[in-house]
N, C-alpha and C positions, 0 to 999 in steps of 0.2 A: 416316625422318627427313628433313625438309626442310632446306635451307640457311638460315643466318641472314644478316641484312643484311651483317654484317662479312665474310662469306665470298664474297659476290657483288658488293658495291659496290666500285667502282674508285676513286672520288673524289667529292668534294662541292664544288660551286661555287655560291655564292648571288650573285645579281645584283640588288642594291638591295632585297633582301628584309628586312623587319623581323624581328628575332630576340628581341624582348622586348615584353611588353605595356606600356602606359603605367603609370606609378606609380599605385597604388591611391588615393593622396590627390590626384591631379590633378583639380582642380575642373571639373565639367561634361564629363568625358571618361570613356568606358568602353572596355573591351577590344573592339575591332571584330571580333576573331576568336572572340568568345564563349568564351574560355578555351583555345583551341588553342595559342597561344603560351606561355601559362603551363604547360600540361600538358607540352608538348614540352621547355620549359626545365627543368622538374622531373625528367622521366623520361629525357631525353637532353641533358644540359646541355653547352653549348659544343661543342667539336670532339670529341664523345663517342667516336667510333670511331678517333680519331687514334692511340690506343695500339695499335690493331690494324694500323697502317700505312696507314690511309686518309688521303690528303691532303685538307685543307680549305682553301678560298680563299673569303673574303668580299670582294666587290667593291662599293664604294659610291661616292658622289659628293658633292662639296661645292660644286657649281656654282651652286646657287641659294640665296641667303640669304632665309629667311622674313622678311617685313616685316609688322609689326602693322597691321591695317586702320585703327587709330586714328591712325597716322602719316599725314601729308599726302601724298597721291598724287593725281595728276590723273585717272587712269583705272585700271581693273583691270590687274593685271600678273601675270606668273608669280610674283613675290615675294609678292604678297598671297595668291594661290591656294596657294602653298607653305606659308605661315604656317598656314592652316586645316588643311591636310593633316598637317603636322608635329605640330600640336597634338593631333590625334586619335591619332597614332601614339605620341608620346613625352611628351605633356603640356606641351610647350613649342613655341611657333611661331617665335620669333625665333632660329632656329638654321640652319646650313647643311644642305643635302641635295641630292637629285636632282630636286626639284620635287614628289615624292610621299612619299618615305621620308627622314626625317632621318638624317644621317650617324651620329649617336650610337646609333641603333637598328639600323643596317644591318651593323655589323661583329660577327661571331660570335667570342666569347671563345675563344682558343686556335687560331683559324684564322689562316692567312697573310692579312693585311689589306691590301687594295689600294684606295687612294682615287684616283679619276680625276675628270676634268671631263667629265661627260656627263649627259644627261637620263634620267629613269626609263623613258620609253617612246618609241616611234618617232613617234608622232603628238602634236602639241601639243593642249592643252586648248581652245584657241581658234584659229581660222584666222589671225587677225591676228598671232599669235605665231609663225607658220610660219617667218618669217625667222630666228627665234632657234634653230631646230632645227638643230644642227650634228651632234651625235652622241648616241647612246644606247648602252646596254650591248651591243647586237648590231651596232653599226657596225663596219666593217672595222678601223679603227685601235684602237678600244676592245677589240674581240674579240681582236685580236693581243696587246694588252697583258696581258689576264688569262689568255689561253691560255698565253702564254709562262711566266707565274708557275706555273700549274698543272703544265705539263710539266716544269718544273725540279723541282718537288716530287715528281713521279712517278719521277724517275731513281733 
């Protein structure tokens, strides 16, 4: 007999990961994971192993508000790029998030939820936005914030 996940897993931390597919009725949007998020949510919903003492932390960001491309903007911006990404993830674009994953999709039900001001990744989607890059989920200050929460739950 092998060990089960609940016997070996020490904790779960998600960093800006989506935890649900877009709504089935979202026009022009399909599940980019080809059903993986739906399957996981059905078979291992929310903080599934929390009842076995496994701490869960979902870390998300609300730094970038998605802006509809139909709105007047002089040039491409992180807000316009975020709109398109968010729409594919949750069916809505004009919502806050980390530039890739919207806040509404990044928090796992039942987990300790931590919302920070950071970007999804270490590198910007365009060089001209480099000056906007201050922090991401792996930056020292952001890392310290979510690790502190995780270790508090582990006590």
